[in-house]
N, CA, C, O and the ligand as a Tripos MOL2 file, in Angstrom:
@<TRIPOS>MOLECULE
protein
  241   239    61     0     0
PROTEIN
NO_CHARGES

@<TRIPOS>ATOM
      1 N           0.8400   -1.1980    0.0000 N.3       1 MET1
      2 CA          0.0000    0.0000    0.0000 C.3       1 MET1
      3 C           0.8770    1.2500    0.0000 C.2       1 MET1
      4 O           1.8810    1.3120    0.7090 O.2       1 MET1
      5 N           0.5040    2.2110   -0.7720 N.am      2 ALA2
      6 CA          1.2880    3.4360   -0.8830 C.3       2 ALA2
      7 C           0.4610    4.6210   -0.3870 C.2       2 ALA2
      8 O          -0.7470    4.5200   -0.1750 O.2       2 ALA2
      9 N           1.1410    5.7240   -0.2130 N.am      3 LYS3
     10 CA          0.4720    6.9460    0.2150 C.3       3 LYS3
     11 C           0.7860    8.0480   -0.7820 C.2       3 LYS3
     12 O           1.8800    8.1150   -1.3440 O.2       3 LYS3
     13 N          -0.1930    8.9030   -0.9830 N.am      4 TYR4
     14 CA         -0.0230   10.0070   -1.9230 C.3       4 TYR4
     15 C          -0.3990   11.3040   -1.2140 C.2       4 TYR4
     16 O          -1.3940   11.3740   -0.4930 O.2       4 TYR4
     17 N           0.4200   12.3270   -1.4370 N.am      5 GLN5
     18 CA          0.2110   13.5740   -0.7200 C.3       5 GLN5
     19 C          -0.1580   14.7240   -1.6450 C.2       5 GLN5
     20 O           0.4050   14.8830   -2.7280 O.2       5 GLN5
     21 N          -1.1160   15.5170   -1.1920 N.am      6 CYS6
     22 CA         -1.4890   16.7410   -1.9040 C.3       6 CYS6
     23 C          -0.3650   17.7600   -1.7230 C.2       6 CYS6
     24 O           0.0360   18.0380   -0.5930 O.2       6 CYS6
     25 N           0.1470   18.3200   -2.8210 N.am      7 PRO7
     26 CA          1.2590   19.2700   -2.7200 C.3       7 PRO7
     27 C           0.8210   20.6240   -2.1780 C.2       7 PRO7
     28 O           1.6560   21.4580   -1.8270 O.2       7 PRO7
     29 N          -0.4690   20.8360   -2.1110 N.am      8 ASP8
     30 CA         -0.9680   22.1390   -1.6910 C.3       8 ASP8
     31 C          -1.2140   22.2080   -0.1830 C.2       8 ASP8
     32 O          -0.7030   23.0960    0.5000 O.2       8 ASP8
     33 N          -1.9980   21.2670    0.3230 N.am      9 CYS9
     34 CA         -2.4040   21.3510    1.7310 C.3       9 CYS9
     35 C          -1.7590   20.2770    2.6000 C.2       9 CYS9
     36 O          -1.8530   20.3260    3.8260 O.2       9 CYS9
     37 N          -1.0950   19.2980    1.9570 N.am     10 GLY10
     38 CA         -0.4320   18.2740    2.7380 C.3      10 GLY10
     39 C          -1.2980   17.0850    3.0790 C.2      10 GLY10
     40 O          -0.8510   16.1670    3.7660 O.2      10 GLY10
     41 N          -2.5560   17.0880    2.6010 N.am     11 TYR11
     42 CA         -3.4230   15.9340    2.8410 C.3      11 TYR11
     43 C          -2.7760   14.6830    2.2580 C.2      11 TYR11
     44 O          -2.2110   14.7200    1.1650 O.2      11 TYR11
     45 N          -2.8600   13.5860    2.9860 N.am     12 ILE12
     46 CA         -2.2840   12.3350    2.5140 C.3      12 ILE12
     47 C          -3.3760   11.3060    2.2880 C.2      12 ILE12
     48 O          -4.1410   10.9860    3.1980 O.2      12 ILE12
     49 N          -3.4430   10.7870    1.0600 N.am     13 TYR13
     50 CA         -4.3470    9.6810    0.7860 C.3      13 TYR13
     51 C          -3.5810    8.3920    1.0480 C.2      13 TYR13
     52 O          -2.5710    8.1120    0.4010 O.2      13 TYR13
     53 N          -4.0700    7.6180    1.9960 N.am     14 ASP14
     54 CA         -3.4200    6.3570    2.3590 C.3      14 ASP14
     55 C          -4.2470    5.2150    1.7880 C.2      14 ASP14
     56 O          -5.4090    5.0390    2.1550 O.2      14 ASP14
     57 N          -3.6520    4.4470    0.8970 N.am     15 GLU15
     58 CA         -4.3940    3.3370    0.2730 C.3      15 GLU15
     59 C          -4.8800    2.3270    1.3050 C.2      15 GLU15
     60 O          -5.9090    1.6830    1.1050 O.2      15 GLU15
     61 N          -4.1550    2.1860    2.3930 N.am     16 ALA16
     62 CA         -4.5130    1.2060    3.4120 C.3      16 ALA16
     63 C          -5.7890    1.5920    4.1690 C.2      16 ALA16
     64 O          -6.5330    0.7230    4.6250 O.2      16 ALA16
     65 N          -6.0300    2.8690    4.2960 N.am     17 THR17
     66 CA         -7.1950    3.3300    5.0450 C.3      17 THR17
     67 C          -8.2630    3.9440    4.1470 C.2      17 THR17
     68 O          -9.4180    4.0690    4.5520 O.2      17 THR17
     69 N          -7.8780    4.3300    2.9160 N.am     18 GLY18
     70 CA         -8.8430    4.9340    2.0200 C.3      18 GLY18
     71 C          -9.3590    6.2450    2.5790 C.2      18 GLY18
     72 O          -8.6640    6.9340    3.3260 O.2      18 GLY18
     73 N         -10.5760    6.5790    2.2100 N.am     19 ASN19
     74 CA        -11.2090    7.7820    2.7470 C.3      19 ASN19
     75 C         -12.7060    7.5100    2.7490 C.2      19 ASN19
     76 O         -13.4150    7.8040    1.7870 O.2      19 ASN19
     77 N         -13.1620    6.9420    3.8520 N.am     20 GLU20
     78 CA        -14.5560    6.5120    3.9170 C.3      20 GLU20
     79 C         -15.5220    7.6840    3.7900 C.2      20 GLU20
     80 O         -16.6410    7.5260    3.3020 O.2      20 GLU20
     81 N         -15.0880    8.8450    4.2250 N.am     21 HIS21
     82 CA        -15.9430   10.0300    4.1130 C.3      21 HIS21
     83 C         -16.2520   10.3480    2.6470 C.2      21 HIS21
     84 O         -17.3270   10.8430    2.3090 O.2      21 HIS21
     85 N         -15.2650   10.0440    1.7840 N.am     22 GLU22
     86 CA        -15.4430   10.3080    0.3640 C.3      22 GLU22
     87 C         -15.9450    9.0760   -0.3790 C.2      22 GLU22
     88 O         -16.1740    9.1170   -1.5880 O.2      22 GLU22
     89 N         -16.1130    7.9820    0.3560 N.am     23 GLY23
     90 CA        -16.6460    6.7780   -0.2620 C.3      23 GLY23
     91 C         -15.5980    5.8250   -0.7840 C.2      23 GLY23
     92 O         -15.9190    4.9250   -1.5610 O.2      23 GLY23
     93 N         -14.3370    5.9990   -0.3730 N.am     24 TYR24
     94 CA        -13.2740    5.1020   -0.8260 C.3      24 TYR24
     95 C         -12.9850    4.0900    0.2670 C.2      24 TYR24
     96 O         -12.5380    4.4480    1.3560 O.2      24 TYR24
     97 N         -13.2380    2.8460   -0.0250 N.am     25 GLU25
     98 CA        -13.0470    1.7760    0.9400 C.3      25 GLU25
     99 C         -11.5730    1.6150    1.2850 C.2      25 GLU25
    100 O         -10.7060    1.8590    0.4460 O.2      25 GLU25
    101 N         -11.2870    1.2060    2.5190 N.am     26 PRO26
    102 CA         -9.8950    0.9050    2.8650 C.3      26 PRO26
    103 C          -9.3230   -0.1100    1.8820 C.2      26 PRO26
    104 O          -9.9760   -1.1030    1.5600 O.2      26 PRO26
    105 N          -8.1090    0.1370    1.4070 N.am     27 GLY27
    106 CA         -7.5020   -0.7610    0.4470 C.3      27 GLY27
    107 C          -7.6910   -0.3170   -0.9860 C.2      27 GLY27
    108 O          -7.1690   -0.9450   -1.9070 O.2      27 GLY27
    109 N          -8.4420    0.7750   -1.1870 N.am     28 THR28
    110 CA         -8.6190    1.2880   -2.5430 C.3      28 THR28
    111 C          -7.3100    1.8900   -3.0420 C.2      28 THR28
    112 O          -6.7630    2.8130   -2.4390 O.2      28 THR28
    113 N          -6.8260    1.3550   -4.1400 N.am     29 ARG29
    114 CA         -5.5600    1.8480   -4.6730 C.3      29 ARG29
    115 C          -5.7600    3.2180   -5.3200 C.2      29 ARG29
    116 O          -6.7960    3.4970   -5.9240 O.2      29 ARG29
    117 N          -4.7550    4.0460   -5.1790 N.am     30 PHE30
    118 CA         -4.8460    5.4110   -5.7110 C.3      30 PHE30
    119 C          -5.1410    5.3930   -7.2020 C.2      30 PHE30
    120 O          -5.9290    6.1970   -7.7010 O.2      30 PHE30
    121 N          -4.5060    4.4760   -7.9010 N.am     31 GLU31
    122 CA         -4.7000    4.4180   -9.3560 C.3      31 GLU31
    123 C          -6.1110    3.9900   -9.7330 C.2      31 GLU31
    124 O          -6.5300    4.1440  -10.8800 O.2      31 GLU31
    125 N          -6.8400    3.4500   -8.7600 N.am     32 ASP32
    126 CA         -8.2110    3.0240   -9.0390 C.3      32 ASP32
    127 C          -9.2350    4.1110   -8.7170 C.2      32 ASP32
    128 O         -10.4270    3.9450   -8.9740 O.2      32 ASP32
    129 N          -8.7690    5.2060   -8.1620 N.am     33 LEU33
    130 CA         -9.6780    6.3170   -7.8960 C.3      33 LEU33
    131 C         -10.1320    6.9070   -9.2260 C.2      33 LEU33
    132 O          -9.4270    6.8050  -10.2300 O.2      33 LEU33
    133 N         -11.3000    7.5170   -9.2300 N.am     34 SER34
    134 CA        -11.8050    8.0850  -10.4660 C.3      34 SER34
    135 C         -10.8840    9.2000  -10.9490 C.2      34 SER34
    136 O         -10.2030    9.8460  -10.1540 O.2      34 SER34
    137 N         -10.8730    9.4140  -12.2480 N.am     35 ASP35
    138 CA         -9.9800   10.4130  -12.8210 C.3      35 ASP35
    139 C         -10.3550   11.8350  -12.4080 C.2      35 ASP35
    140 O          -9.5440   12.7540  -12.5260 O.2      35 ASP35
    141 N         -11.5720   12.0110  -11.9280 N.am     36 ASP36
    142 CA        -11.9580   13.3570  -11.4920 C.3      36 ASP36
    143 C         -11.7940   13.5220   -9.9810 C.2      36 ASP36
    144 O         -12.3270   14.4530   -9.3760 O.2      36 ASP36
    145 N         -11.0440   12.5970   -9.3920 N.am     37 PHE37
    146 CA        -10.7300   12.6970   -7.9710 C.3      37 PHE37
    147 C         -10.0340   14.0260   -7.7020 C.2      37 PHE37
    148 O          -9.0990   14.4120   -8.4040 O.2      37 PHE37
    149 N         -10.5080   14.7120   -6.6770 N.am     38 ALA38
    150 CA         -9.8510   15.9530   -6.2560 C.3      38 ALA38
    151 C          -9.5340   15.8280   -4.7800 C.2      38 ALA38
    152 O         -10.1860   15.0670   -4.0640 O.2      38 ALA38
    153 N          -8.5520   16.5580   -4.3250 N.am     39 CYS39
    154 CA         -8.1690   16.5120   -2.9250 C.3      39 CYS39
    155 C          -9.3880   16.7630   -2.0420 C.2      39 CYS39
    156 O         -10.0260   17.8090   -2.1600 O.2      39 CYS39
    157 N          -9.7220   15.8210   -1.1610 N.am     40 PRO40
    158 CA        -10.8980   15.9740   -0.3010 C.3      40 PRO40
    159 C         -10.7080   17.0090    0.7980 C.2      40 PRO40
    160 O         -11.6550   17.3480    1.5070 O.2      40 PRO40
    161 N          -9.4930   17.5070    0.9380 N.am     41 ALA41
    162 CA         -9.2360   18.4920    1.9860 C.3      41 ALA41
    163 C          -9.3020   19.9190    1.4610 C.2      41 ALA41
    164 O          -9.9220   20.7830    2.0810 O.2      41 ALA41
    165 N          -8.6660   20.1680    0.3190 N.am     42 CYS42
    166 CA         -8.6280   21.5480   -0.1940 C.3      42 CYS42
    167 C          -9.3910   21.7150   -1.5050 C.2      42 CYS42
    168 O          -9.7000   22.8390   -1.9000 O.2      42 CYS42
    169 N          -9.6970   20.6050   -2.1850 N.am     43 PHE43
    170 CA        -10.4490   20.6360   -3.4430 C.3      43 PHE43
    171 C          -9.7550   21.4450   -4.5360 C.2      43 PHE43
    172 O         -10.3690   21.7990   -5.5430 O.2      43 PHE43
    173 N          -8.4830   21.7320   -4.3300 N.am     44 VAL44
    174 CA         -7.7410   22.5220   -5.3070 C.3      44 VAL44
    175 C          -6.9650   21.6260   -6.2520 C.2      44 VAL44
    176 O          -6.9210   21.8510   -7.4610 O.2      44 VAL44
    177 N          -6.3500   20.5980   -5.6650 N.am     45 ARG45
    178 CA         -5.4810   19.7400   -6.4580 C.3      45 ARG45
    179 C          -6.2150   18.5220   -6.9960 C.2      45 ARG45
    180 O          -7.0790   17.9550   -6.3260 O.2      45 ARG45
    181 N          -5.8600   18.1290   -8.2110 N.am     46 ASP46
    182 CA         -6.4500   16.9510   -8.8260 C.3      46 ASP46
    183 C          -5.5520   15.7410   -8.6260 C.2      46 ASP46
    184 O          -4.4260   15.8440   -8.1390 O.2      46 ASP46
    185 N          -6.0810   14.6080   -9.0120 N.am     47 LYS47
    186 CA         -5.3820   13.3300   -8.8380 C.3      47 LYS47
    187 C          -3.9500   13.3800   -9.3770 C.2      47 LYS47
    188 O          -3.0230   12.8930   -8.7310 O.2      47 LYS47
    189 N          -3.7770   13.9640  -10.5540 N.am     48 GLU48
    190 CA         -2.4620   13.9580  -11.1980 C.3      48 GLU48
    191 C          -1.4400   14.8120  -10.4570 C.2      48 GLU48
    192 O          -0.2370   14.6870  -10.6840 O.2      48 GLU48
    193 N          -1.9180   15.6690   -9.5800 N.am     49 ASP49
    194 CA         -1.0030   16.5430   -8.8450 C.3      49 ASP49
    195 C          -0.4330   15.8790   -7.6030 C.2      49 ASP49
    196 O           0.5950   16.3100   -7.0810 O.2      49 ASP49
    197 N          -1.0950   14.8340   -7.1310 N.am     50 PHE50
    198 CA         -0.6390   14.1690   -5.9160 C.3      50 PHE50
    199 C           0.7270   13.5170   -6.1190 C.2      50 PHE50
    200 O           1.0330   12.9830   -7.1850 O.2      50 PHE50
    201 N           1.5210   13.5800   -5.0800 N.am     51 ALA51
    202 CA          2.8720   13.0260   -5.1510 C.3      51 ALA51
    203 C           2.9560   11.7420   -4.3410 C.2      51 ALA51
    204 O           2.4750   11.6630   -3.2100 O.2      51 ALA51
    205 N           3.5770   10.7420   -4.9460 N.am     52 LEU52
    206 CA          3.7680    9.4720   -4.2490 C.3      52 LEU52
    207 C           4.7790    9.6480   -3.1270 C.2      52 LEU52
    208 O           5.8700   10.1780   -3.3350 O.2      52 LEU52
    209 N           4.4090    9.2050   -1.9540 N.am     53 LEU53
    210 CA          5.3230    9.2650   -0.8180 C.3      53 LEU53
    211 C           6.0640    7.9430   -0.7010 C.2      53 LEU53
    212 O           5.4590    6.8710   -0.7100 O.2      53 LEU53
    213 N           7.3650    8.0340   -0.5930 N.am     54 GLU54
    214 CA          8.1470    6.8230   -0.3590 C.3      54 GLU54
    215 C           7.9290    6.3960    1.0860 C.2      54 GLU54
    216 O           7.8580    7.2220    1.9960 O.2      54 GLU54
    217 N           7.8250    5.1020    1.2680 N.am     55 LYS55
    218 CA          7.5620    4.5930    2.6200 C.3      55 LYS55
    219 C           8.6340    5.0490    3.6020 C.2      55 LYS55
    220 O           8.3400    5.3710    4.7530 O.2      55 LYS55
    221 N           9.8880    5.0730    3.1310 N.am     56 SER56
    222 CA         10.9890    5.4230    4.0260 C.3      56 SER56
    223 C          10.9100    6.8790    4.4640 C.2      56 SER56
    224 O          11.3980    7.2340    5.5370 O.2      56 SER56
    225 N          10.2950    7.7290    3.6320 N.am     57 SER57
    226 CA         10.2490    9.1550    3.9570 C.3      57 SER57
    227 C           9.2530    9.4400    5.0830 C.2      57 SER57
    228 O           9.2360   10.5330    5.6490 O.2      57 SER57
    229 N           8.4350    8.4520    5.3960 N.am     58 LEU58
    230 CA          7.4360    8.6610    6.4430 C.3      58 LEU58
    231 C           8.0010    8.3760    7.8370 C.2      58 LEU58
    232 O           7.3860    8.7020    8.8530 O.2      58 LEU58
    233 N           9.1600    7.7720    7.8590 N.am     59 LYS59
    234 CA          9.7530    7.4310    9.1440 C.3      59 LYS59
    235 C          10.7630    8.4950    9.5580 C.2      59 LYS59
    236 O          11.9000    8.5110    9.0860 O.2      59 LYS59
    237 N          10.3480    9.3470   10.4120 N.am     60 LYS60
    238 CA         11.2340   10.4060   10.8760 C.3      60 LYS60
    239 C          11.3910   10.3200   12.3900 C.2      60 LYS60
    240 O          12.1040   11.1300   12.9830 O.2      60 LYS60
    241 ZN         -5.1830   19.4050   -0.7710 Zn       61 ZN61
@<TRIPOS>BOND
     1     1     2 1
     2     2     3 1
     3     3     4 2
     4     3     5 am
     5     5     6 1
     6     6     7 1
     7     7     8 2
     8     7     9 am
     9     9    10 1
    10    10    11 1
    11    11    12 2
    12    11    13 am
    13    13    14 1
    14    14    15 1
    15    15    16 2
    16    15    17 am
    17    17    18 1
    18    18    19 1
    19    19    20 2
    20    19    21 am
    21    21    22 1
    22    22    23 1
    23    23    24 2
    24    23    25 am
    25    25    26 1
    26    26    27 1
    27    27    28 2
    28    27    29 am
    29    29    30 1
    30    30    31 1
    31    31    32 2
    32    31    33 am
    33    33    34 1
    34    34    35 1
    35    35    36 2
    36    35    37 am
    37    37    38 1
    38    38    39 1
    39    39    40 2
    40    39    41 am
    41    41    42 1
    42    42    43 1
    43    43    44 2
    44    43    45 am
    45    45    46 1
    46    46    47 1
    47    47    48 2
    48    47    49 am
    49    49    50 1
    50    50    51 1
    51    51    52 2
    52    51    53 am
    53    53    54 1
    54    54    55 1
    55    55    56 2
    56    55    57 am
    57    57    58 1
    58    58    59 1
    59    59    60 2
    60    59    61 am
    61    61    62 1
    62    62    63 1
    63    63    64 2
    64    63    65 am
    65    65    66 1
    66    66    67 1
    67    67    68 2
    68    67    69 am
    69    69    70 1
    70    70    71 1
    71    71    72 2
    72    71    73 am
    73    73    74 1
    74    74    75 1
    75    75    76 2
    76    75    77 am
    77    77    78 1
    78    78    79 1
    79    79    80 2
    80    79    81 am
    81    81    82 1
    82    82    83 1
    83    83    84 2
    84    83    85 am
    85    85    86 1
    86    86    87 1
    87    87    88 2
    88    87    89 am
    89    89    90 1
    90    90    91 1
    91    91    92 2
    92    91    93 am
    93    93    94 1
    94    94    95 1
    95    95    96 2
    96    95    97 am
    97    97    98 1
    98    98    99 1
    99    99   100 2
   100    99   101 am
   101   101   102 1
   102   102   103 1
   103   103   104 2
   104   103   105 am
   105   105   106 1
   106   106   107 1
   107   107   108 2
   108   107   109 am
   109   109   110 1
   110   110   111 1
   111   111   112 2
   112   111   113 am
   113   113   114 1
   114   114   115 1
   115   115   116 2
   116   115   117 am
   117   117   118 1
   118   118   119 1
   119   119   120 2
   120   119   121 am
   121   121   122 1
   122   122   123 1
   123   123   124 2
   124   123   125 am
   125   125   126 1
   126   126   127 1
   127   127   128 2
   128   127   129 am
   129   129   130 1
   130   130   131 1
   131   131   132 2
   132   131   133 am
   133   133   134 1
   134   134   135 1
   135   135   136 2
   136   135   137 am
   137   137   138 1
   138   138   139 1
   139   139   140 2
   140   139   141 am
   141   141   142 1
   142   142   143 1
   143   143   144 2
   144   143   145 am
   145   145   146 1
   146   146   147 1
   147   147   148 2
   148   147   149 am
   149   149   150 1
   150   150   151 1
   151   151   152 2
   152   151   153 am
   153   153   154 1
   154   154   155 1
   155   155   156 2
   156   155   157 am
   157   157   158 1
   158   158   159 1
   159   159   160 2
   160   159   161 am
   161   161   162 1
   162   162   163 1
   163   163   164 2
   164   163   165 am
   165   165   166 1
   166   166   167 1
   167   167   168 2
   168   167   169 am
   169   169   170 1
   170   170   171 1
   171   171   172 2
   172   171   173 am
   173   173   174 1
   174   174   175 1
   175   175   176 2
   176   175   177 am
   177   177   178 1
   178   178   179 1
   179   179   180 2
   180   179   181 am
   181   181   182 1
   182   182   183 1
   183   183   184 2
   184   183   185 am
   185   185   186 1
   186   186   187 1
   187   187   188 2
   188   187   189 am
   189   189   190 1
   190   190   191 1
   191   191   192 2
   192   191   193 am
   193   193   194 1
   194   194   195 1
   195   195   196 2
   196   195   197 am
   197   197   198 1
   198   198   199 1
   199   199   200 2
   200   199   201 am
   201   201   202 1
   202   202   203 1
   203   203   204 2
   204   203   205 am
   205   205   206 1
   206   206   207 1
   207   207   208 2
   208   207   209 am
   209   209   210 1
   210   210   211 1
   211   211   212 2
   212   211   213 am
   213   213   214 1
   214   214   215 1
   215   215   216 2
   216   215   217 am
   217   217   218 1
   218   218   219 1
   219   219   220 2
   220   219   221 am
   221   221   222 1
   222   222   223 1
   223   223   224 2
   224   223   225 am
   225   225   226 1
   226   226   227 1
   227   227   228 2
   228   227   229 am
   229   229   230 1
   230   230   231 1
   231   231   232 2
   232   231   233 am
   233   233   234 1
   234   234   235 1
   235   235   236 2
   236   235   237 am
   237   237   238 1
   238   238   239 1
   239   239   240 2
@<TRIPOS>SUBSTRUCTURE
     1 MET1         2 RESIDUE 1 A MET
     2 ALA2         6 RESIDUE 1 A ALA
     3 LYS3        10 RESIDUE 1 A LYS
     4 TYR4        14 RESIDUE 1 A TYR
     5 GLN5        18 RESIDUE 1 A GLN
     6 CYS6        22 RESIDUE 1 A CYS
     7 PRO7        26 RESIDUE 1 A PRO
     8 ASP8        30 RESIDUE 1 A ASP
     9 CYS9        34 RESIDUE 1 A CYS
    10 GLY10       38 RESIDUE 1 A GLY
    11 TYR11       42 RESIDUE 1 A TYR
    12 ILE12       46 RESIDUE 1 A ILE
    13 TYR13       50 RESIDUE 1 A TYR
    14 ASP14       54 RESIDUE 1 A ASP
    15 GLU15       58 RESIDUE 1 A GLU
    16 ALA16       62 RESIDUE 1 A ALA
    17 THR17       66 RESIDUE 1 A THR
    18 GLY18       70 RESIDUE 1 A GLY
    19 ASN19       74 RESIDUE 1 A ASN
    20 GLU20       78 RESIDUE 1 A GLU
    21 HIS21       82 RESIDUE 1 A HIS
    22 GLU22       86 RESIDUE 1 A GLU
    23 GLY23       90 RESIDUE 1 A GLY
    24 TYR24       94 RESIDUE 1 A TYR
    25 GLU25       98 RESIDUE 1 A GLU
    26 PRO26      102 RESIDUE 1 A PRO
    27 GLY27      106 RESIDUE 1 A GLY
    28 THR28      110 RESIDUE 1 A THR
    29 ARG29      114 RESIDUE 1 A ARG
    30 PHE30      118 RESIDUE 1 A PHE
    31 GLU31      122 RESIDUE 1 A GLU
    32 ASP32      126 RESIDUE 1 A ASP
    33 LEU33      130 RESIDUE 1 A LEU
    34 SER34      134 RESIDUE 1 A SER
    35 ASP35      138 RESIDUE 1 A ASP
    36 ASP36      142 RESIDUE 1 A ASP
    37 PHE37      146 RESIDUE 1 A PHE
    38 ALA38      150 RESIDUE 1 A ALA
    39 CYS39      154 RESIDUE 1 A CYS
    40 PRO40      158 RESIDUE 1 A PRO
    41 ALA41      162 RESIDUE 1 A ALA
    42 CYS42      166 RESIDUE 1 A CYS
    43 PHE43      170 RESIDUE 1 A PHE
    44 VAL44      174 RESIDUE 1 A VAL
    45 ARG45      178 RESIDUE 1 A ARG
    46 ASP46      182 RESIDUE 1 A ASP
    47 LYS47      186 RESIDUE 1 A LYS
    48 GLU48      190 RESIDUE 1 A GLU
    49 ASP49      194 RESIDUE 1 A ASP
    50 PHE50      198 RESIDUE 1 A PHE
    51 ALA51      202 RESIDUE 1 A ALA
    52 LEU52      206 RESIDUE 1 A LEU
    53 LEU53      210 RESIDUE 1 A LEU
    54 GLU54      214 RESIDUE 1 A GLU
    55 LYS55      218 RESIDUE 1 A LYS
    56 SER56      222 RESIDUE 1 A SER
    57 SER57      226 RESIDUE 1 A SER
    58 LEU58      230 RESIDUE 1 A LEU
    59 LYS59      234 RESIDUE 1 A LYS
    60 LYS60      238 RESIDUE 1 A LYS
    61 ZN61       241 GROUP 0 **** ****
């Protein structure tokens, strides 16, 4: 499972947890999200703007 971060507000979409508020079941892969997916936090950034987070970068 990977995580993707919004470059604008820092929201992180975690494939392992999904986003139930937006209707994405836990385990939903980012690439399987609809193409019109927009950041659920700021609604500014689109799917293509999200940056893949390396797992190692999360351990600080
Ligand atoms: Zn955002």
